[in-house]
C-alpha positions in Angstrom: 124.3 188.5 41.6 127.6 186.7 41.8 130.0 186.7 38.9 132.3 183.9 37.9 134.7 184.0 34.9 134.7 181.4 32.2 138.1 180.1 33.3 136.9 179.7 36.9 133.7 178.1 35.7 135.5 175.5 33.6 137.9 174.6 36.5 135.2 174.4 39.2 134.7 170.8 40.3 131.3 169.1 39.6 129.2 168.2 42.6 128.0 164.7 43.4 124.3 164.0 43.5 124.3 164.1 47.3 126.3 167.4 47.3 124.0 169.2 44.9 120.9 168.1 46.7 122.3 169.2 50.0 123.1 172.6 48.4 119.6 172.9 47.0 118.0 171.9 50.3 120.1 174.3 52.3 119.2 177.2 49.9 115.5 176.5 49.7 114.9 175.7 53.4 117.5 178.0 55.1 118.3 180.6 52.6 122.0 179.6 52.8 123.7 181.9 50.2 126.9 179.8 50.5 125.0 176.8 49.3 123.5 178.8 46.4 127.0 180.1 45.4 128.3 176.5 45.5 125.5 175.4 43.3 125.9 178.2 40.8 129.7 177.9 40.6 129.6 174.2 39.9 127.1 174.6 37.1 128.3 177.9 35.6 130.0 176.0 32.8 126.5 175.2 31.5 125.8 178.9 31.1 129.0 179.6 29.3 128.5 176.6 27.0 125.0 177.8 26.1 126.1 181.4 25.6 128.9 180.3 23.3 126.4 178.5 21.1 124.8 181.8 20.1 127.5 184.4 19.8 131.2 185.0 19.6 130.8 188.7 20.4 132.4 189.2 23.9 130.0 192.0 24.9 127.0 190.1 23.8 128.3 186.9 25.5 128.5 188.8 28.8 124.8 189.7 28.5 123.8 186.1 27.7 125.9 184.7 30.6 124.3 187.2 33.0 120.8 186.1 32.0 121.9 182.4 32.1 123.2 182.9 35.7 119.8 184.3 36.6 118.3 181.2 35.0 120.5 179.0 37.3 119.2 180.9 40.4 115.6 180.4 39.3 116.3 176.7 38.8 117.7 176.6 42.4 114.6 178.2 43.7 112.2 175.8 41.9 114.1 172.5 41.8 111.9 169.7 43.2 114.0 167.4 45.4 111.3 164.8 45.2 112.1 164.3 41.5 114.8 161.8 40.5 116.7 164.0 38.1 120.1 165.8 38.3 120.0 169.5 39.0 122.0 170.1 35.7 119.2 168.4 33.7 116.5 170.6 35.3 118.6 173.7 35.2 119.3 173.4 31.4 115.8 174.6 30.5 116.1 177.7 32.8 119.5 178.5 31.4 118.4 178.2 27.8 115.3 180.3 28.5 117.4 183.1 30.0 120.1 183.0 27.3 117.6 182.9 24.4 115.5 185.7 25.8 118.6 187.9 26.2 119.7 187.0 22.7 116.4 188.2 21.2 116.7 191.5 23.1 120.2 191.9 21.7 119.5 190.9 18.1 116.2 192.5 17.5 115.0 196.1 17.6 111.5 195.2 18.8 110.3 192.4 21.0 109.4 189.2 19.2 108.8 185.8 20.8 111.9 183.8 21.5 110.5 180.8 19.6 109.8 182.9 16.5 113.4 184.3 16.6 114.9 180.8 16.9 112.7 179.4 14.2 113.5 182.3 11.9 117.2 181.9 12.6 116.9 178.2 11.7 114.8 178.8 8.6 111.9 176.8 10.0 109.2 179.4 9.2 107.0 179.7 6.1 108.3 182.0 3.5 106.1 185.0 4.4 106.5 184.5 8.2 110.3 184.1 7.6 110.5 187.4 5.8 108.5 189.2 8.4 110.6 187.8 11.2 113.8 188.8 9.4 112.5 192.3 9.0 111.9 192.4 12.8 115.4 191.0 13.5 117.0 193.5 11.2 115.1 196.4 12.6 112.9 197.3 9.7 109.8 197.0 11.8 108.0 199.8 13.5 105.3 201.9 12.0 104.6 205.3 13.6 101.1 206.6 13.3 99.3 209.7 14.5 98.5 213.0 12.8 100.2 213.4 9.5 101.7 210.4 7.8 105.1 211.9 8.0 104.6 213.0 11.6 106.0 216.5 10.9 104.8 220.0 10.6 105.1 222.3 7.6 107.7 224.9 8.2 106.6 228.5 7.8 109.9 229.1 6.0 108.8 227.1 3.0 107.7 228.8 -0.2 104.2 228.3 -1.5 105.5 226.1 -4.2 107.4 223.9 -1.6 104.3 223.7 0.6 102.2 222.6 -2.4 104.8 220.0 -3.3 104.9 218.7 0.3 101.1 218.5 0.4 101.1 216.6 -2.8 103.8 214.2 -1.5 101.7 213.6 1.7 98.7 212.9 -0.4 100.7 210.3 -2.4 101.9 208.7 0.8 98.3 208.4 2.1 97.3 206.9 -1.2 100.0 204.3 -0.9 99.1 203.6 2.7 95.5 203.0 1.7 96.6 200.7 -1.1 98.8 198.7 1.2 96.0 198.3 3.8 93.7 197.0 1.0 96.2 194.2 0.4 96.0 192.9 4.0 93.5 190.5 5.5 90.4 192.5 6.3 90.7 191.9 10.0 94.4 192.9 10.0 93.5 196.1 8.2 90.6 196.8 10.6 92.9 196.3 13.7 95.5 198.7 12.3 92.9 201.3 11.4 91.1 201.2 14.7 94.1 201.1 17.0 96.4 203.4 15.0 94.6 205.5 12.4 91.2 206.4 13.9 90.8 209.7 15.7 90.5 209.0 18.5 91.8 205.4 18.3 89.9 202.5 19.8 91.5 200.7 22.7 92.7 197.1 22.6 90.2 196.2 25.3 87.3 197.3 23.1 88.5 195.2 20.2 89.1 192.3 22.5 85.5 192.4 23.7 84.2 192.6 20.2 86.4 189.8 18.8 86.0 187.6 21.9 89.7 187.3 22.6 92.2 188.5 25.1 93.8 192.0 24.9 97.3 190.3 24.5 95.9 188.4 21.5 94.7 191.7 19.9 98.1 193.2 20.4 99.8 190.2 18.8 97.5 190.5 15.8 98.3 194.3 15.6 102.0 193.7 15.7 101.9 191.0 13.0 99.6 193.2 10.9 101.9 196.2 11.2 104.9 194.1 10.0 102.9 192.9 7.0 101.8 196.4 6.3 105.4 197.7 6.4 106.4 194.9 4.0 103.7 196.0 1.5 104.6 199.7 1.9 108.3 199.1 1.3 107.5 197.0 -1.8 105.4 199.9 -3.2 108.2 202.4 -2.6 106.8 204.2 0.4 109.5 206.5 1.9 111.2 204.9 4.9 111.3 208.2 6.7 107.5 208.0 6.9 107.8 204.7 8.8 110.1 205.9 11.5 
């Protein structure tokens, strides 16, 4: 992928309608890389302007610009010359899509939908959804399940008293987990139990067939349910190390 600095992008002359259409045609029909480079250089300012809207961190801005440039290339691949619009107008969606997707990867610890991130950043979600999204953005998100709640083994070096205390602590953690699950919507709790707590766990495909929905939809429900469960656990004083 070609690279163009911000200074070069801002000084690059804009193409006329005829010039940009010739460039698109030469790229799409003949694979003319010079035509593609001309198109990208003349519209790179769009990418830098979009990236500047979201961050002033130089390192992050480089990542956003890189994704925005890929968006320009995809726009060049897919632009319909039969439509009476400027290439810049069409490309703006591809640039925004690339920049915003990169922004979410940079700003969040786990993947969340771009629209959710943008709505959360703009305060356009309901209070509970806003809080859950903010937890995802800040990284307080993932629940690790499997085996013991703490995911650790009792060391043989512990004294009998320490082992007893540890077991008691684990019992309390399990009690808090069950109490938090009881506060969830029944289907959310069932999804968490069946995909994460059962031994062996059910597959998303099995739940998808039973619920009459897609596997991806089941995973979306699972992710949302885990975020809500974590919120309940944190509120009840569940140790954060158990959520790692």
